[in-house]
C-alpha positions in Angstrom: 58.7 29.9 -69.6 58.3 30.8 -65.8 56.2 28.4 -64.2 53.6 30.7 -61.3 52.6 30.0 -57.9 49.9 28.1 -57.5 49.2 30.2 -55.0 48.3 33.3 -56.8 46.7 30.9 -59.1 44.5 29.2 -56.1 44.2 32.9 -54.7 43.4 35.1 -57.6 40.5 32.6 -58.6 38.9 32.4 -54.4 39.0 36.5 -55.6 37.7 36.3 -58.6 40.3 37.9 -60.4 42.0 35.1 -62.0 40.2 36.4 -65.5 41.8 39.7 -65.1 45.5 39.3 -65.3 47.6 38.2 -68.3 50.4 35.3 -67.3 52.9 38.4 -67.6 50.9 40.2 -64.3 51.0 36.7 -62.4 54.7 36.1 -62.7 54.4 40.2 -62.0 52.6 39.0 -58.7 55.1 36.7 -57.6 58.2 38.3 -57.6 56.1 41.2 -55.5 54.9 39.0 -52.8 58.8 37.4 -53.4 60.3 41.7 -52.8 58.3 42.2 -50.2 57.7 39.3 -48.3 61.7 38.1 -49.3 60.4 34.0 -49.0 59.0 32.3 -51.8 55.6 33.1 -53.2 53.9 30.1 -52.4 55.4 29.8 -49.6 54.6 33.3 -48.0 51.3 32.4 -48.2 51.2 29.5 -46.6 53.4 31.0 -43.3 50.8 33.5 -43.7 53.2 36.3 -44.8 51.1 38.1 -46.9 47.3 38.9 -46.0 44.5 39.0 -48.2 44.4 42.6 -48.2 47.7 42.8 -49.2 47.9 40.4 -51.7 44.6 42.7 -53.4 46.3 45.5 -53.2 49.1 44.1 -54.8 47.1 42.8 -57.1 45.7 46.2 -58.6 48.8 47.7 -58.6 50.4 45.8 -60.9 46.8 45.7 -62.8 46.7 49.5 -62.5 51.1 49.8 -63.5 49.3 48.1 -66.8 46.3 49.9 -67.1 48.9 53.6 -67.2 51.7 52.0 -69.5 48.9 51.4 -71.6 47.3 54.8 -71.9 50.4 56.6 -72.0 51.5 54.4 -74.6 51.4 56.0 -78.3 49.1 55.1 -80.5 50.4 53.7 -83.5 48.7 54.1 -87.0 
């Protein structure tokens, strides 16, 4: 199991969004931050390479993606 970034968890908690995310969501958030900044997600946050606004946009995009996948999934009886 992959370990989730300490800073991502902290920021999610500070923003009152931790309860909205799963472990997999947090891993996706970590990966998106790393993709955008080119450095490890904790380092990106500590260096100020990602703003809180951008972080929130990333979180919302991950949650929206999950929601769209859930809505698109066929109902199985």
